[in-house]
Structures are given as structure tokens and as C-alpha cells.
All heavy atoms as TSV, in Angstrom:
chain	resi	resn	atom	element	x	y	z
A	1	MET	N	N	-77.703	-123.831	-162.388
A	1	MET	CA	C	-79.036	-123.713	-161.815
A	1	MET	C	C	-79.121	-122.419	-161.001
A	1	MET	O	O	-78.274	-122.153	-160.164
A	1	MET	CB	C	-79.309	-124.930	-160.931
A	1	MET	CG	C	-80.670	-124.928	-160.326
A	1	MET	SD	S	-80.984	-126.559	-159.613
A	1	MET	CE	C	-82.548	-126.250	-158.937
A	2	SER	N	N	-80.117	-121.606	-161.247
A	2	SER	CA	C	-80.241	-120.328	-160.544
A	2	SER	C	C	-81.069	-120.490	-159.279
A	2	SER	O	O	-81.868	-121.412	-159.151
A	2	SER	CB	C	-80.862	-119.276	-161.452
A	2	SER	OG	O	-82.188	-119.629	-161.767
A	3	ASP	N	N	-80.857	-119.585	-158.350
A	3	ASP	CA	C	-81.616	-119.586	-157.106
A	3	ASP	C	C	-83.048	-119.160	-157.367
A	3	ASP	O	O	-83.328	-118.407	-158.293
A	3	ASP	CB	C	-80.973	-118.613	-156.103
A	3	ASP	CG	C	-79.600	-119.083	-155.660
A	3	ASP	OD1	O	-79.391	-120.303	-155.567
A	3	ASP	OD2	O	-78.744	-118.228	-155.412
A	4	THR	N	N	-83.961	-119.634	-156.523
A	4	THR	CA	C	-85.360	-119.213	-156.593
A	4	THR	C	C	-85.663	-118.371	-155.372
A	4	THR	O	O	-85.246	-118.705	-154.261
A	4	THR	CB	C	-86.297	-120.439	-156.639
A	4	THR	OG1	O	-85.964	-121.219	-157.781
A	4	THR	CG2	C	-87.737	-120.009	-156.743
A	5	TYR	N	N	-86.390	-117.290	-155.569
A	5	TYR	CA	C	-86.710	-116.357	-154.504
A	5	TYR	C	C	-88.211	-116.234	-154.325
A	5	TYR	O	O	-88.969	-116.368	-155.279
A	5	TYR	CB	C	-86.117	-114.970	-154.820
A	5	TYR	CG	C	-84.618	-115.006	-154.918
A	5	TYR	CD1	C	-83.981	-115.232	-156.136
A	5	TYR	CD2	C	-83.836	-114.859	-153.781
A	5	TYR	CE1	C	-82.602	-115.291	-156.220
A	5	TYR	CE2	C	-82.450	-114.915	-153.857
A	5	TYR	CZ	C	-81.844	-115.134	-155.081
A	5	TYR	OH	O	-80.478	-115.198	-155.162
A	6	SER	N	N	-88.619	-115.960	-153.107
A	6	SER	CA	C	-90.021	-115.708	-152.805
A	6	SER	C	C	-90.196	-114.198	-152.649
A	6	SER	O	O	-89.431	-113.556	-151.923
A	6	SER	CB	C	-90.420	-116.416	-151.516
A	6	SER	OG	O	-91.769	-116.187	-151.221
A	7	ILE	N	N	-91.173	-113.650	-153.338
A	7	ILE	CA	C	-91.433	-112.207	-153.316
A	7	ILE	C	C	-92.869	-112.000	-152.870
A	7	ILE	O	O	-93.779	-112.636	-153.388
A	7	ILE	CB	C	-91.234	-111.602	-154.722
A	7	ILE	CG1	C	-89.808	-111.882	-155.205
A	7	ILE	CG2	C	-91.548	-110.112	-154.717
A	7	ILE	CD1	C	-89.626	-111.712	-156.686
A	8	ARG	N	N	-93.059	-111.119	-151.921
A	8	ARG	CA	C	-94.405	-110.826	-151.428
A	8	ARG	C	C	-94.765	-109.399	-151.791
A	8	ARG	O	O	-94.102	-108.460	-151.364
A	8	ARG	CB	C	-94.466	-111.028	-149.924
A	8	ARG	CG	C	-95.828	-110.778	-149.337
A	8	ARG	CD	C	-95.776	-111.015	-147.832
A	8	ARG	NE	N	-96.962	-110.548	-147.195
A	8	ARG	CZ	C	-97.806	-111.325	-146.548
A	8	ARG	NH1	N	-97.576	-112.608	-146.458
A	8	ARG	NH2	N	-98.869	-110.812	-145.974
A	9	PHE	N	N	-95.809	-109.245	-152.585
A	9	PHE	CA	C	-96.328	-107.938	-152.948
A	9	PHE	C	C	-97.474	-107.628	-151.978
A	9	PHE	O	O	-98.432	-108.384	-151.907
A	9	PHE	CB	C	-96.862	-107.936	-154.388
A	9	PHE	CG	C	-95.802	-108.174	-155.430
A	9	PHE	CD1	C	-95.595	-109.445	-155.959
A	9	PHE	CD2	C	-95.024	-107.130	-155.899
A	9	PHE	CE1	C	-94.635	-109.664	-156.927
A	9	PHE	CE2	C	-94.058	-107.344	-156.873
A	9	PHE	CZ	C	-93.862	-108.616	-157.381
A	10	SER	N	N	-97.348	-106.549	-151.222
A	10	SER	CA	C	-98.375	-106.160	-150.240
A	10	SER	C	C	-99.078	-104.899	-150.711
A	10	SER	O	O	-98.478	-104.048	-151.372
A	10	SER	CB	C	-97.742	-105.916	-148.877
A	10	SER	OG	O	-97.149	-107.102	-148.397
A	11	PHE	N	N	-100.349	-104.781	-150.316
A	11	PHE	CA	C	-101.184	-103.669	-150.754
A	11	PHE	C	C	-101.983	-103.130	-149.580
A	11	PHE	O	O	-102.212	-103.832	-148.606
A	11	PHE	CB	C	-102.179	-104.148	-151.837
A	11	PHE	CG	C	-101.524	-104.948	-152.919
A	11	PHE	CD1	C	-101.435	-106.332	-152.827
A	11	PHE	CD2	C	-100.990	-104.320	-154.028
A	11	PHE	CE1	C	-100.824	-107.073	-153.827
A	11	PHE	CE2	C	-100.382	-105.058	-155.029
A	11	PHE	CZ	C	-100.296	-106.439	-154.931
A	12	ASP	N	N	-102.432	-101.886	-149.673
A	12	ASP	CA	C	-103.288	-101.304	-148.647
A	12	ASP	C	C	-104.720	-101.802	-148.773
A	12	ASP	O	O	-105.430	-101.883	-147.787
A	12	ASP	CB	C	-103.296	-99.770	-148.746
A	12	ASP	CG	C	-101.960	-99.166	-148.361
A	12	ASP	OD1	O	-101.217	-99.784	-147.576
A	12	ASP	OD2	O	-101.661	-98.067	-148.867
A	13	ASP	N	N	-105.139	-102.153	-149.991
A	13	ASP	CA	C	-106.556	-102.417	-150.239
A	13	ASP	C	C	-106.896	-103.837	-150.682
A	13	ASP	O	O	-108.017	-104.089	-151.109
A	13	ASP	CB	C	-107.084	-101.429	-151.275
A	13	ASP	CG	C	-106.335	-101.518	-152.598
A	13	ASP	OD1	O	-105.270	-102.176	-152.646
A	13	ASP	OD2	O	-106.813	-100.930	-153.578
A	14	ARG	N	N	-105.948	-104.779	-150.609
A	14	ARG	CA	C	-106.253	-106.162	-150.988
A	14	ARG	C	C	-105.255	-107.124	-150.364
A	14	ARG	O	O	-104.258	-106.705	-149.783
A	14	ARG	CB	C	-106.297	-106.322	-152.507
A	14	ARG	CG	C	-104.974	-106.108	-153.194
A	14	ARG	CD	C	-105.100	-106.269	-154.695
A	14	ARG	NE	N	-104.382	-107.454	-155.129
A	14	ARG	CZ	C	-103.791	-107.572	-156.306
A	14	ARG	NH1	N	-103.868	-106.602	-157.171
A	14	ARG	NH2	N	-103.158	-108.653	-156.628
A	15	GLU	N	N	-105.542	-108.385	-150.501
A	15	GLU	CA	C	-104.670	-109.417	-149.939
A	15	GLU	C	C	-103.306	-109.409	-150.638
A	15	GLU	O	O	-103.212	-109.114	-151.827
A	15	GLU	CB	C	-105.319	-110.793	-150.116
A	15	GLU	CG	C	-106.557	-111.001	-149.260
A	15	GLU	CD	C	-106.244	-110.987	-147.778
A	15	GLU	OE1	O	-105.271	-111.652	-147.352
A	15	GLU	OE2	O	-106.962	-110.285	-147.039
A	16	PRO	N	N	-102.255	-109.761	-149.904
A	16	PRO	CA	C	-100.933	-109.816	-150.530
A	16	PRO	C	C	-100.854	-110.935	-151.571
A	16	PRO	O	O	-101.630	-111.888	-151.548
A	16	PRO	CB	C	-99.993	-110.092	-149.366
A	16	PRO	CG	C	-100.829	-110.452	-148.213
A	16	PRO	CD	C	-102.231	-110.080	-148.497
A	17	VAL	N	N	-99.888	-110.809	-152.466
A	17	VAL	CA	C	-99.618	-111.814	-153.489
A	17	VAL	C	C	-98.190	-112.301	-153.267
A	17	VAL	O	O	-97.267	-111.503	-153.189
A	17	VAL	CB	C	-99.748	-111.208	-154.912
A	17	VAL	CG1	C	-99.286	-112.198	-155.967
A	17	VAL	CG2	C	-101.175	-110.760	-155.176
A	18	THR	N	N	-98.022	-113.614	-153.150
A	18	THR	CA	C	-96.693	-114.194	-153.002
A	18	THR	C	C	-96.299	-114.837	-154.321
A	18	THR	O	O	-97.060	-115.618	-154.890
A	18	THR	CB	C	-96.667	-115.233	-151.860
A	18	THR	OG1	O	-97.043	-114.591	-150.638
A	18	THR	CG2	C	-95.280	-115.831	-151.698
A	19	ALA	N	N	-95.123	-114.493	-154.808
A	19	ALA	CA	C	-94.639	-114.966	-156.105
A	19	ALA	C	C	-93.302	-115.674	-155.919
A	19	ALA	O	O	-92.554	-115.371	-154.993
A	19	ALA	CB	C	-94.476	-113.776	-157.049
A	20	GLU	N	N	-93.012	-116.590	-156.801
A	20	GLU	CA	C	-91.717	-117.258	-156.851
A	20	GLU	C	C	-91.025	-116.819	-158.131
A	20	GLU	O	O	-91.657	-116.723	-159.183
A	20	GLU	CB	C	-91.895	-118.773	-156.854
A	20	GLU	CG	C	-92.606	-119.308	-155.624
A	20	GLU	CD	C	-91.806	-119.133	-154.350
A	20	GLU	OE1	O	-90.564	-119.293	-154.394
A	20	GLU	OE2	O	-92.411	-118.828	-153.314
A	21	ALA	N	N	-89.725	-116.554	-158.047
A	21	ALA	CA	C	-88.997	-116.105	-159.233
A	21	ALA	C	C	-87.550	-116.567	-159.172
A	21	ALA	O	O	-86.964	-116.664	-158.091
A	21	ALA	CB	C	-89.040	-114.584	-159.335
A	22	ALA	N	N	-86.984	-116.834	-160.322
A	22	ALA	CA	C	-85.576	-117.186	-160.423
A	22	ALA	C	C	-84.733	-115.925	-160.321
A	22	ALA	O	O	-85.197	-114.830	-160.658
A	22	ALA	CB	C	-85.312	-117.883	-161.757
A	23	GLY	N	N	-83.519	-116.071	-159.847
A	23	GLY	CA	C	-82.598	-114.949	-159.796
A	23	GLY	C	C	-82.370	-114.375	-161.176
A	23	GLY	O	O	-82.390	-115.104	-162.170
A	24	GLY	N	N	-82.211	-113.069	-161.265
A	24	GLY	CA	C	-81.960	-112.413	-162.530
A	24	GLY	C	C	-83.202	-111.959	-163.270
A	24	GLY	O	O	-83.110	-111.282	-164.282
A	25	VAL	N	N	-84.379	-112.332	-162.778
A	25	VAL	CA	C	-85.635	-111.924	-163.404
A	25	VAL	C	C	-86.026	-110.566	-162.836
A	25	VAL	O	O	-85.876	-110.325	-161.640
A	25	VAL	CB	C	-86.745	-112.963	-163.134
A	25	VAL	CG1	C	-88.068	-112.513	-163.692
A	25	VAL	CG2	C	-86.354	-114.313	-163.698
A	26	SER	N	N	-86.544	-109.674	-163.667
A	26	SER	CA	C	-86.909	-108.344	-163.184
A	26	SER	C	C	-88.119	-108.408	-162.252
A	26	SER	O	O	-89.025	-109.230	-162.445
A	26	SER	CB	C	-87.204	-107.397	-164.346
A	26	SER	OG	O	-88.485	-107.642	-164.886
A	27	LEU	N	N	-88.117	-107.541	-161.269
A	27	LEU	CA	C	-89.243	-107.459	-160.341
A	27	LEU	C	C	-90.523	-107.082	-161.081
A	27	LEU	O	O	-91.593	-107.631	-160.805
A	27	LEU	CB	C	-88.935	-106.422	-159.248
A	27	LEU	CG	C	-89.929	-106.312	-158.116
A	27	LEU	CD1	C	-90.086	-107.638	-157.389
A	27	LEU	CD2	C	-89.491	-105.235	-157.144
A	28	LEU	N	N	-90.419	-106.202	-162.055
A	28	LEU	CA	C	-91.588	-105.817	-162.855
A	28	LEU	C	C	-92.126	-107.024	-163.629
A	28	LEU	O	O	-93.333	-107.240	-163.706
A	28	LEU	CB	C	-91.242	-104.682	-163.813
A	28	LEU	CG	C	-92.379	-104.164	-164.684
A	28	LEU	CD1	C	-93.543	-103.653	-163.836
A	28	LEU	CD2	C	-91.878	-103.082	-165.622
A	29	GLY	N	N	-91.238	-107.833	-164.181
A	29	GLY	CA	C	-91.656	-109.030	-164.901
A	29	GLY	C	C	-92.376	-110.014	-163.996
A	29	GLY	O	O	-93.390	-110.602	-164.381
A	30	VAL	N	N	-91.877	-110.191	-162.784
A	30	VAL	CA	C	-92.523	-111.076	-161.813
A	30	VAL	C	C	-93.904	-110.534	-161.461
A	30	VAL	O	O	-94.896	-111.274	-161.432
A	30	VAL	CB	C	-91.668	-111.232	-160.535
A	30	VAL	CG1	C	-92.402	-112.035	-159.482
A	30	VAL	CG2	C	-90.326	-111.858	-160.867
A	31	ALA	N	N	-93.984	-109.234	-161.203
A	31	ALA	CA	C	-95.271	-108.617	-160.853
A	31	ALA	C	C	-96.287	-108.849	-161.970
A	31	ALA	O	O	-97.424	-109.254	-161.704
A	31	ALA	CB	C	-95.083	-107.123	-160.609
A	32	ARG	N	N	-95.904	-108.627	-163.184
A	32	ARG	CA	C	-96.823	-108.813	-164.309
A	32	ARG	C	C	-97.260	-110.266	-164.440
A	32	ARG	O	O	-98.423	-110.555	-164.693
A	32	ARG	CB	C	-96.180	-108.323	-165.598
A	32	ARG	CG	C	-96.112	-106.812	-165.641
A	32	ARG	CD	C	-95.489	-106.316	-166.907
A	32	ARG	NE	N	-95.602	-104.847	-166.985
A	32	ARG	CZ	C	-94.930	-104.109	-167.824
A	32	ARG	NH1	N	-94.076	-104.662	-168.673
A	32	ARG	NH2	N	-95.099	-102.806	-167.836
A	33	ARG	N	N	-96.334	-111.194	-164.260
A	33	ARG	CA	C	-96.663	-112.614	-164.378
A	33	ARG	C	C	-97.670	-113.055	-163.326
A	33	ARG	O	O	-98.488	-113.934	-163.552
A	33	ARG	CB	C	-95.389	-113.448	-164.291
A	33	ARG	CG	C	-95.601	-114.908	-164.616
A	33	ARG	CD	C	-94.321	-115.711	-164.830
A	33	ARG	NE	N	-93.318	-115.551	-163.811
A	33	ARG	CZ	C	-92.134	-114.957	-163.989
A	33	ARG	NH1	N	-91.810	-114.450	-165.158
A	33	ARG	NH2	N	-91.276	-114.866	-163.000
A	34	TYR	N	N	-97.651	-112.412	-162.158
A	34	TYR	CA	C	-98.554	-112.768	-161.070
A	34	TYR	C	C	-99.761	-111.834	-160.966
A	34	TYR	O	O	-100.482	-111.846	-159.984
A	34	TYR	CB	C	-97.797	-112.812	-159.743
A	34	TYR	CG	C	-97.013	-114.095	-159.581
A	34	TYR	CD1	C	-95.756	-114.253	-160.142
A	34	TYR	CD2	C	-97.543	-115.174	-158.874
A	34	TYR	CE1	C	-95.044	-115.427	-160.009
A	34	TYR	CE2	C	-96.838	-116.352	-158.728
A	34	TYR	CZ	C	-95.591	-116.472	-159.299
A	34	TYR	OH	O	-94.881	-117.655	-159.160
A	35	GLY	N	N	-99.964	-110.998	-161.964
A	35	GLY	CA	C	-101.144	-110.136	-161.998
A	35	GLY	C	C	-101.086	-108.935	-161.079
A	35	GLY	O	O	-102.113	-108.371	-160.720
A	36	VAL	N	N	-99.884	-108.523	-160.695
A	36	VAL	CA	C	-99.712	-107.343	-159.842
A	36	VAL	C	C	-99.462	-106.141	-160.756
A	36	VAL	O	O	-98.470	-106.105	-161.490
A	36	VAL	CB	C	-98.529	-107.525	-158.867
A	36	VAL	CG1	C	-98.272	-106.251	-158.086
A	36	VAL	CG2	C	-98.791	-108.701	-157.937
A	37	ALA	N	N	-100.371	-105.183	-160.728
A	37	ALA	CA	C	-100.271	-104.022	-161.609
A	37	ALA	C	C	-99.305	-102.988	-161.040
A	37	ALA	O	O	-99.499	-102.482	-159.941
A	37	ALA	CB	C	-101.644	-103.395	-161.806
A	38	ILE	N	N	-98.248	-102.717	-161.772
A	38	ILE	CA	C	-97.297	-101.658	-161.434
A	38	ILE	C	C	-97.219	-100.747	-162.660
A	38	ILE	O	O	-96.911	-101.209	-163.758
A	38	ILE	CB	C	-95.907	-102.215	-161.089
A	38	ILE	CG1	C	-95.981	-103.093	-159.828
A	38	ILE	CG2	C	-94.899	-101.081	-160.902
A	38	ILE	CD1	C	-94.669	-103.763	-159.463
A	39	ASP	N	N	-97.510	-99.470	-162.467
A	39	ASP	CA	C	-97.487	-98.512	-163.567
A	39	ASP	C	C	-96.059	-98.376	-164.081
A	39	ASP	O	O	-95.158	-97.983	-163.333
A	39	ASP	CB	C	-98.019	-97.168	-163.071
A	39	ASP	CG	C	-98.258	-96.173	-164.190
A	39	ASP	OD1	O	-98.359	-96.603	-165.355
A	39	ASP	OD2	O	-98.363	-94.974	-163.893
A	40	ALA	N	N	-95.843	-98.733	-165.341
A	40	ALA	CA	C	-94.502	-98.671	-165.915
A	40	ALA	C	C	-94.575	-98.359	-167.405
A	40	ALA	O	O	-94.329	-99.225	-168.247
A	40	ALA	CB	C	-93.777	-99.995	-165.675
A	41	PRO	N	N	-94.906	-97.113	-167.753
A	41	PRO	CA	C	-95.012	-96.738	-169.160
A	41	PRO	C	C	-93.731	-96.974	-169.967
A	41	PRO	O	O	-93.792	-97.206	-171.163
A	41	PRO	CB	C	-95.348	-95.252	-169.129
A	41	PRO	CG	C	-95.903	-95.008	-167.784
A	41	PRO	CD	C	-95.246	-96.007	-166.873
A	42	CYS	N	N	-92.575	-96.965	-169.305
A	42	CYS	CA	C	-91.308	-97.163	-170.017
A	42	CYS	C	C	-90.895	-98.634	-170.031
A	42	CYS	O	O	-89.764	-98.950	-170.397
A	42	CYS	CB	C	-90.210	-96.302	-169.400
A	42	CYS	SG	S	-89.679	-96.858	-167.760
A	43	ALA	N	N	-91.811	-99.517	-169.612
A	43	ALA	CA	C	-91.571	-100.971	-169.605
A	43	ALA	C	C	-90.437	-101.383	-168.668
A	43	ALA	O	O	-89.754	-102.364	-168.895
A	43	ALA	CB	C	-91.328	-101.484	-171.009
A	44	GLY	N	N	-90.246	-100.625	-167.596
A	44	GLY	CA	C	-89.237	-100.981	-166.610
A	44	GLY	C	C	-87.827	-100.578	-166.970
A	44	GLY	O	O	-86.873	-101.057	-166.363
A	45	ASN	N	N	-87.674	-99.690	-167.923
A	45	ASN	CA	C	-86.341	-99.231	-168.318
A	45	ASN	C	C	-85.768	-98.178	-167.378
A	45	ASN	O	O	-84.634	-97.748	-167.560
A	45	ASN	CB	C	-86.374	-98.685	-169.751
A	45	ASN	CG	C	-86.629	-99.774	-170.747
A	45	ASN	OD1	O	-86.034	-100.848	-170.669
A	45	ASN	ND2	N	-87.513	-99.531	-171.683
A	46	GLY	N	N	-86.548	-97.726	-166.406
A	46	GLY	CA	C	-86.061	-96.752	-165.440
A	46	GLY	C	C	-86.002	-95.338	-165.952
A	46	GLY	O	O	-85.293	-94.509	-165.395
A	47	THR	N	N	-86.729	-95.043	-167.009
A	47	THR	CA	C	-86.668	-93.693	-167.562
A	47	THR	C	C	-87.816	-92.800	-167.119
A	47	THR	O	O	-87.736	-91.585	-167.276
A	47	THR	CB	C	-86.626	-93.735	-169.103
A	47	THR	OG1	O	-87.763	-94.434	-169.581
A	47	THR	CG2	C	-85.363	-94.419	-169.597
A	48	CYS	N	N	-88.897	-93.368	-166.571
A	48	CYS	CA	C	-90.025	-92.525	-166.174
A	48	CYS	C	C	-90.188	-92.432	-164.651
A	48	CYS	O	O	-90.762	-91.487	-164.148
A	48	CYS	CB	C	-91.330	-93.018	-166.813
A	48	CYS	SG	S	-91.970	-94.568	-166.141
A	49	GLY	N	N	-89.717	-93.428	-163.898
A	49	GLY	CA	C	-89.803	-93.404	-162.437
A	49	GLY	C	C	-91.146	-93.794	-161.864
A	49	GLY	O	O	-91.341	-93.775	-160.659
A	50	LYS	N	N	-92.107	-94.184	-162.685
A	50	LYS	CA	C	-93.442	-94.517	-162.188
A	50	LYS	C	C	-93.522	-95.898	-161.549
A	50	LYS	O	O	-94.471	-96.198	-160.848
A	50	LYS	CB	C	-94.461	-94.400	-163.308
A	50	LYS	CG	C	-94.639	-92.975	-163.754
A	50	LYS	CD	C	-95.758	-92.868	-164.740
A	50	LYS	CE	C	-95.875	-91.425	-165.161
A	50	LYS	NZ	N	-97.099	-90.826	-164.768
A	51	CYS	N	N	-92.546	-96.744	-161.750
A	51	CYS	CA	C	-92.587	-98.108	-161.215
A	51	CYS	C	C	-92.000	-98.198	-159.801
A	51	CYS	O	O	-91.724	-99.285	-159.315
A	51	CYS	CB	C	-91.867	-99.075	-162.152
A	51	CYS	SG	S	-90.104	-98.752	-162.349
A	52	LEU	N	N	-91.827	-97.071	-159.149
A	52	LEU	CA	C	-91.258	-97.035	-157.809
A	52	LEU	C	C	-92.065	-97.917	-156.864
A	52	LEU	O	O	-93.285	-97.803	-156.780
A	52	LEU	CB	C	-91.246	-95.593	-157.287
A	52	LEU	CG	C	-90.662	-95.381	-155.902
A	52	LEU	CD1	C	-89.169	-95.654	-155.914
A	52	LEU	CD2	C	-90.922	-93.953	-155.453
A	53	VAL	N	N	-91.391	-98.838	-156.179
A	53	VAL	CA	C	-92.006	-99.687	-155.174
A	53	VAL	C	C	-91.173	-99.594	-153.907
A	53	VAL	O	O	-90.039	-99.130	-153.923
A	53	VAL	CB	C	-92.102	-101.163	-155.643
A	53	VAL	CG1	C	-93.030	-101.304	-156.831
A	53	VAL	CG2	C	-90.737	-101.737	-155.950
A	54	LYS	N	N	-91.723	-100.033	-152.787
A	54	LYS	CA	C	-91.022	-99.982	-151.509
A	54	LYS	C	C	-90.516	-101.365	-151.155
A	54	LYS	O	O	-91.299	-102.317	-151.072
A	54	LYS	CB	C	-91.961	-99.474	-150.422
A	54	LYS	CG	C	-91.308	-99.377	-149.066
A	54	LYS	CD	C	-92.291	-98.840	-148.046
A	54	LYS	CE	C	-91.673	-98.752	-146.676
A	54	LYS	NZ	N	-92.634	-98.258	-145.693
A	55	LEU	N	N	-89.213	-101.502	-150.941
A	55	LEU	CA	C	-88.606	-102.750	-150.501
A	55	LEU	C	C	-88.649	-102.772	-148.978
A	55	LEU	O	O	-88.027	-101.941	-148.329
A	55	LEU	CB	C	-87.163	-102.841	-151.003
A	55	LEU	CG	C	-86.383	-104.078	-150.594
A	55	LEU	CD1	C	-87.001	-105.323	-151.231
A	55	LEU	CD2	C	-84.930	-103.929	-151.007
A	56	VAL	N	N	-89.404	-103.713	-148.412
A	56	VAL	CA	C	-89.573	-103.774	-146.961
A	56	VAL	C	C	-88.461	-104.601	-146.322
A	56	VAL	O	O	-87.970	-104.267	-145.261
A	56	VAL	CB	C	-90.964	-104.348	-146.598
A	56	VAL	CG1	C	-91.120	-104.502	-145.105
A	56	VAL	CG2	C	-92.059	-103.459	-147.160
A	57	SER	N	N	-88.060	-105.679	-146.982
A	57	SER	CA	C	-86.955	-106.483	-146.465
A	57	SER	C	C	-86.271	-107.180	-147.631
A	57	SER	O	O	-86.816	-107.264	-148.728
A	57	SER	CB	C	-87.457	-107.510	-145.452
A	57	SER	OG	O	-88.280	-108.475	-146.067
A	58	GLY	N	N	-85.072	-107.643	-147.384
A	58	GLY	CA	C	-84.312	-108.307	-148.428
A	58	GLY	C	C	-83.468	-107.329	-149.211
A	58	GLY	O	O	-83.261	-106.193	-148.794
A	59	GLU	N	N	-82.983	-107.794	-150.336
A	59	GLU	CA	C	-82.122	-106.976	-151.181
A	59	GLU	C	C	-82.549	-107.123	-152.627
A	59	GLU	O	O	-83.102	-108.141	-153.014
A	59	GLU	CB	C	-80.667	-107.425	-151.051
A	59	GLU	CG	C	-80.091	-107.221	-149.673
A	59	GLU	CD	C	-78.652	-107.709	-149.580
A	59	GLU	OE1	O	-78.035	-107.962	-150.632
A	59	GLU	OE2	O	-78.152	-107.832	-148.465
A	60	VAL	N	N	-82.272	-106.105	-153.415
A	60	VAL	CA	C	-82.548	-106.157	-154.849
A	60	VAL	C	C	-81.420	-105.437	-155.570
A	60	VAL	O	O	-80.898	-104.435	-155.085
A	60	VAL	CB	C	-83.931	-105.526	-155.180
A	60	VAL	CG1	C	-83.957	-104.052	-154.867
A	60	VAL	CG2	C	-84.320	-105.801	-156.601
A	61	GLU	N	N	-80.995	-105.987	-156.696
A	61	GLU	CA	C	-79.980	-105.336	-157.515
A	61	GLU	C	C	-80.697	-104.486	-158.551
A	61	GLU	O	O	-81.637	-104.943	-159.193
A	61	GLU	CB	C	-79.123	-106.378	-158.228
A	61	GLU	CG	C	-78.232	-107.142	-157.297
A	61	GLU	CD	C	-77.384	-108.158	-158.048
A	61	GLU	OE1	O	-77.116	-107.949	-159.257
A	61	GLU	OE2	O	-77.014	-109.146	-157.427
A	62	THR	N	N	-80.252	-103.262	-158.694
A	62	THR	CA	C	-80.880	-102.377	-159.657
A	62	THR	C	C	-79.843	-101.438	-160.260
A	62	THR	O	O	-78.854	-101.106	-159.607
A	62	THR	CB	C	-82.024	-101.565	-159.001
A	62	THR	OG1	O	-82.664	-100.777	-159.986
A	62	THR	CG2	C	-81.536	-100.685	-157.886
A	63	GLY	N	N	-80.084	-101.054	-161.478
A	63	GLY	CA	C	-79.200	-100.094	-162.128
A	63	GLY	C	C	-79.572	-98.683	-161.732
A	63	GLY	O	O	-80.614	-98.432	-161.137
A	64	ARG	N	N	-78.706	-97.770	-162.035
A	64	ARG	CA	C	-78.982	-96.352	-161.738
A	64	ARG	C	C	-79.935	-95.798	-162.777
A	64	ARG	O	O	-79.896	-96.168	-163.928
A	64	ARG	CB	C	-77.686	-95.563	-161.731
A	64	ARG	CG	C	-76.716	-96.125	-160.739
A	64	ARG	CD	C	-75.749	-95.187	-160.097
A	64	ARG	NE	N	-76.036	-93.794	-160.075
A	64	ARG	CZ	C	-76.431	-93.136	-158.996
A	64	ARG	NH1	N	-76.670	-93.773	-157.882
A	64	ARG	NH2	N	-76.600	-91.848	-159.030
A	65	ASN	N	N	-80.794	-94.885	-162.331
A	65	ASN	CA	C	-81.603	-94.147	-163.280
A	65	ASN	C	C	-81.841	-92.760	-162.715
A	65	ASN	O	O	-81.635	-92.508	-161.539
A	65	ASN	CB	C	-82.912	-94.883	-163.628
A	65	ASN	CG	C	-83.898	-94.862	-162.506
A	65	ASN	OD1	O	-84.363	-93.797	-162.118
A	65	ASN	ND2	N	-84.239	-96.021	-161.975
A	66	ARG	N	N	-82.279	-91.874	-163.555
A	66	ARG	CA	C	-82.363	-90.464	-163.134
A	66	ARG	C	C	-83.660	-90.111	-162.431
A	66	ARG	O	O	-83.799	-89.007	-161.928
A	66	ARG	CB	C	-82.135	-89.563	-164.329
A	66	ARG	CG	C	-83.113	-89.760	-165.442
A	66	ARG	CD	C	-82.789	-88.817	-166.589
A	66	ARG	NE	N	-84.008	-88.553	-167.311
A	66	ARG	CZ	C	-84.231	-88.894	-168.550
A	66	ARG	NH1	N	-83.293	-89.500	-169.240
A	66	ARG	NH2	N	-85.367	-88.639	-169.129
A	67	HIS	N	N	-84.644	-90.995	-162.388
A	67	HIS	CA	C	-85.919	-90.661	-161.784
A	67	HIS	C	C	-86.127	-91.274	-160.399
A	67	HIS	O	O	-87.043	-90.878	-159.687
A	67	HIS	CB	C	-87.065	-91.083	-162.695
A	67	HIS	CG	C	-87.102	-90.292	-163.964
A	67	HIS	ND1	N	-87.525	-88.990	-164.013
A	67	HIS	CD2	C	-86.723	-90.606	-165.217
A	67	HIS	CE1	C	-87.430	-88.547	-165.249
A	67	HIS	NE2	N	-86.949	-89.514	-166.006
A	68	ILE	N	N	-85.312	-92.247	-160.027
A	68	ILE	CA	C	-85.431	-92.879	-158.719
A	68	ILE	C	C	-84.050	-92.819	-158.064
A	68	ILE	O	O	-83.092	-93.387	-158.577
A	68	ILE	CB	C	-85.919	-94.336	-158.841
A	68	ILE	CG1	C	-87.288	-94.381	-159.547
A	68	ILE	CG2	C	-86.012	-94.982	-157.475
A	68	ILE	CD1	C	-87.772	-95.776	-159.871
A	69	SER	N	N	-83.968	-92.143	-156.934
A	69	SER	CA	C	-82.673	-91.968	-156.269
A	69	SER	C	C	-82.264	-93.246	-155.543
A	69	SER	O	O	-83.064	-94.141	-155.321
A	69	SER	CB	C	-82.758	-90.812	-155.266
A	69	SER	OG	O	-83.557	-91.190	-154.155
A	70	ASP	N	N	-81.007	-93.317	-155.133
A	70	ASP	CA	C	-80.511	-94.461	-154.366
A	70	ASP	C	C	-81.293	-94.603	-153.062
A	70	ASP	O	O	-81.590	-95.708	-152.617
A	70	ASP	CB	C	-79.024	-94.313	-154.061
A	70	ASP	CG	C	-78.161	-94.502	-155.306
A	70	ASP	OD1	O	-78.661	-95.086	-156.292
A	70	ASP	OD2	O	-77.004	-94.081	-155.274
A	71	ALA	N	N	-81.638	-93.483	-152.438
A	71	ALA	CA	C	-82.379	-93.516	-151.176
A	71	ALA	C	C	-83.787	-94.071	-151.369
A	71	ALA	O	O	-84.321	-94.765	-150.521
A	71	ALA	CB	C	-82.470	-92.110	-150.576
A	72	GLU	N	N	-84.390	-93.764	-152.526
A	72	GLU	CA	C	-85.731	-94.273	-152.803
A	72	GLU	C	C	-85.672	-95.748	-153.097
A	72	GLU	O	O	-86.565	-96.495	-152.868
A	72	GLU	CB	C	-86.370	-93.522	-153.976
A	72	GLU	CG	C	-86.684	-92.098	-153.629
A	72	GLU	CD	C	-87.176	-91.311	-154.830
A	72	GLU	OE1	O	-86.567	-91.404	-155.909
A	72	GLU	OE2	O	-88.169	-90.594	-154.682
């Protein structure tokens, strides 16, 4: 049985969206399932860098890619 996590997507111009997701599910997949639009022409493969989001708290596991640095 995998853990379930609560994810809060916050915006400057609308109410936040709170989503529930199982561990191992991509953040982009969760956003899409809950109607949160994140520009990702490469479908979240990390090759274009347009899906950059800001992590305010918590932790996320991510692979390396050439368009988003470790600091970002």
C-alpha cells in the first residue's frame, strides 16, 4: 500500500487547489487530474523546462534534466 500525499497548488489570480495523490505519481499528472494547467510541451519529460514550479514546503523526488537546475 502506497502513502497518500496532500498537494496544494497556489496561484496569484485564483483560489488554491488541494489535491490528493499516491506516492510515485508525477506532480504534472496530479496537476492535470485536478485541472491545474502547467505548461509542459514535452509531457513532463524534463526536456523543455517549461513545467518549472515552486516548491514552498515538503520534498519532491525528481530526476536531473538540463533545463531546470538543482537550485531551481
